[in-house]
C-alpha positions in Angstrom: 19.0 18.8 12.0 15.8 17.5 10.4 13.5 20.1 12.0 15.8 23.0 11.1 16.2 21.6 7.6 19.9 21.1 7.8 19.2 17.7 6.4 16.7 17.1 3.6 14.7 13.9 2.8 17.0 11.2 1.5 20.1 12.8 3.0 22.5 10.5 5.0 22.9 11.5 8.6 26.4 11.9 10.1 28.1 9.0 11.7 27.5 8.1 15.3 31.0 9.4 16.2 30.4 12.7 14.4 27.0 13.2 16.1 28.5 12.3 19.5 31.2 15.0 19.0 28.7 17.6 17.7 26.3 17.2 20.7 28.9 16.1 23.2 27.2 12.9 24.1 28.3 9.2 24.2 27.9 6.9 21.1 25.5 4.8 23.2 23.2 7.8 23.6 23.5 8.6 19.9 22.7 5.0 19.0 19.6 5.0 21.2 18.4 8.3 19.7 18.9 7.0 16.2 17.0 3.7 17.0 14.1 5.8 18.4 14.0 8.0 15.3 14.0 4.9 13.1 11.1 3.4 15.1 9.1 6.6 14.7 9.7 6.6 11.0 11.9 9.8 10.8 15.0 7.8 9.7 15.5 4.7 7.7 18.5 2.4 7.8 19.8 0.8 4.7 22.1 -2.2 5.2 25.6 -1.5 4.1 24.8 2.1 3.1 23.9 4.0 6.3 21.0 5.9 7.9 19.0 8.4 5.9 16.2 11.0 6.5 12.9 9.2 5.7 9.9 10.5 3.8 7.0 11.4 6.1 4.5 8.5 6.4 1.1 8.8 4.7 -1.5 8.5 7.4 -4.7 6.9 6.2 -7.9 6.6 8.3 -10.0 3.5 8.0 -13.5 4.8 8.9 -15.2 4.5 5.6 -14.9 2.9 2.1 -12.7 4.9 -0.2 -10.8 4.1 -3.4 -7.1 4.4 -3.6 -7.4 7.3 -6.0 -9.9 9.2 -3.8 -8.1 8.6 -0.5 -4.7 9.6 -2.0 -6.2 12.8 -3.4 -7.9 13.7 -0.1 -4.5 13.3 1.6 -3.0 16.0 -0.6 -1.0 13.6 -2.9 -1.2 12.7 -6.6 -2.4 9.1 -7.2 -1.1 7.0 -10.1 -1.2 3.4 -11.3 0.6 1.2 -13.7 -1.3 -1.8 -15.0 0.8 -4.9 -14.5 -1.8 -7.5 -15.6 -5.4 -7.9 -16.7 -6.6 -11.4 -17.3 -9.6 -13.7 -17.2 -8.7 -16.9 -15.2 -10.2 -19.7 -13.1 -10.5 -19.0 -9.4 -8.1 -20.8 -7.1 -9.4 -22.1 -3.7 -8.5 -19.1 -1.6 -10.1 -16.6 -4.0 -13.2 -18.8 -4.6 -13.8 -19.1 -0.8 -13.5 -15.3 -0.4 -15.9 -14.6 -3.3 -18.3 -17.5 -2.3 -18.0 -19.2 -5.7 -17.0 -22.6 -7.0 -13.3 -23.3 -7.4 -12.5 -23.0 -11.1 -15.2 -20.4 -11.9 -14.0 -17.7 -14.3 -13.0 -14.4 -12.6 -11.2 -11.2 -13.6 -7.8 -10.4 -12.1 -6.4 -6.9 -12.1 -2.8 -6.3 -10.9 -1.5 -2.8 -10.6 1.5 -0.9 -9.2 0.2 1.9 -7.0 2.0 5.3 -7.2 1.9 8.3 -4.9 3.4 11.4 -6.3 5.0 9.1 -8.9 6.7 7.0 -6.2 5.8 3.2 -6.2 4.3 2.5 -2.7 2.1 -0.5 -3.2 1.1 -3.5 -5.3 -2.6 -4.2 -5.7 -4.1 -7.6 -6.7 -7.9 -7.5 -7.3 -10.1 -10.6 -8.0 -13.6 -9.8 -9.4 -16.6 -12.0 -9.8 -18.6 -10.2 -12.4 -21.6 -11.1 -14.5 -20.6 -12.8 -17.8 -21.8 -9.8 -19.9 -19.4 -7.5 -18.0 -15.8 -7.1 -19.1 -12.8 -4.9 -18.4 -10.3 -3.4 -20.8 -6.8 -2.0 -20.2 -7.8 1.3 -21.8 -10.6 2.0 -19.3 -8.3 1.0 -16.4 -5.6 3.4 -17.6 -8.0 6.2 -18.3 -10.3 6.1 -15.3 -7.9 4.9 -12.6 -10.5 4.0 -10.0 -11.8 0.4 -10.5 -14.8 1.1 -8.2 -15.8 4.0 -10.4 -15.6 1.8 -13.5 -17.7 -0.9 -11.8 -20.3 1.7 -10.7 -20.6 2.9 -14.3 -21.3 -0.8 -15.2 -24.1 -0.9 -12.7 -22.2 -2.7 -9.9 -22.7 -0.7 -6.7 -20.3 -1.5 -3.8 -21.4 -0.6 -0.3 -19.4 -2.6 2.2 -15.9 -3.9 2.7 -14.4 -6.2 5.3 -10.7 -5.4 5.7 -7.8 -6.9 7.6 -4.2 -5.6 8.0 -1.1 -7.7 8.8 2.6 -7.3 8.5 4.4 -9.5 5.9 7.9 -9.5 4.3 8.5 -8.5 0.7 9.2 -11.4 -1.7 11.4 -10.9 -4.7 8.5 -9.9 -7.0 7.2 -7.1 -4.7 10.6 -6.0 -3.8 11.6 -5.4 -7.4 8.4 -3.6 -8.2 8.6 -1.3 -5.2 12.4 -0.7 -5.4 13.1 -2.2 -2.0 15.2 -5.1 -0.6 13.7 -8.6 -0.4 12.5 -9.1 3.2 11.5 -5.5 3.8 8.4 -5.2 6.0 5.1 -4.6 4.1 1.6 -4.0 5.2 -0.8 -6.5 3.6 -4.4 -5.3 3.4 -6.9 -7.9 2.5 -10.5 -7.1 1.8 -13.8 -8.5 0.5 -16.2 -5.9 -1.0 -20.0 -6.5 -1.2 -22.9 -5.2 -3.2 -26.1 -3.8 -1.7 -27.5 -7.4 -2.0 -24.7 -8.7 0.2 -23.0 -10.5 -2.7 -19.1 -10.5 -2.6 -17.9 -9.1 -5.9 -14.3 -8.2 -5.1 -11.5 -9.8 -3.1 -8.3 -7.7 -3.0 -4.8 -7.9 -1.6 -2.7 -4.8 -1.4 1.0 -4.9 -0.4 2.0 -1.4 0.8 5.4 -0.3 2.0 5.5 -0.4 5.8 7.9 2.5 6.0 5.6 4.9 4.1 2.1 4.1 5.4 0.4 4.5 8.8 -3.2 3.5 9.3 -5.4 4.9 12.1 -8.9 3.8 13.4 -11.0 5.8 15.8 -12.7 3.7 18.5 -15.6 4.9 20.7 -17.6 3.4 23.5 
């Protein structure tokens, strides 16, 4: 049904009983097939509403540094962002440790809602240890989009990033921003970005929808 386009993205699939009658198979067989399609990301189940045809996942390779804007464009989609917060605050312990600075040192914090083809798919939290003479404005973030491009224009060249990915559950804040239910699986990407001199300048946390992203890494020996 999906392949021959009888069902479009977002459509509800027929009930297990209806599918069983159409294909002349048992409800157990239908249930197993639906579970497999959900695991593969072709279908999504919404509690109390039913099972629906899912959007295709965005596959992102992790072989080189790339900004969200550049990576999304290369994948054939239109990137977008909505600035949630831009502030100057004192670093808490976790952020200070990541940036190798003293707790309480002043840093920049940039929080943005990440959009792909105008659909909210991620929430980005970036913590920056910049020189005192450097500052950020909402206008340049809205206009340029890519934070890395802004930093490069200010003379901050970023050359290396250490990244980790883990599964987490959406809290109330992220669920509301992403239009999903609290407790929905998310992919948390944490990274520390370094300059040519090996100084950590950026620590980031990005919470991406687990049903819309797939990451791949090529390994060789």
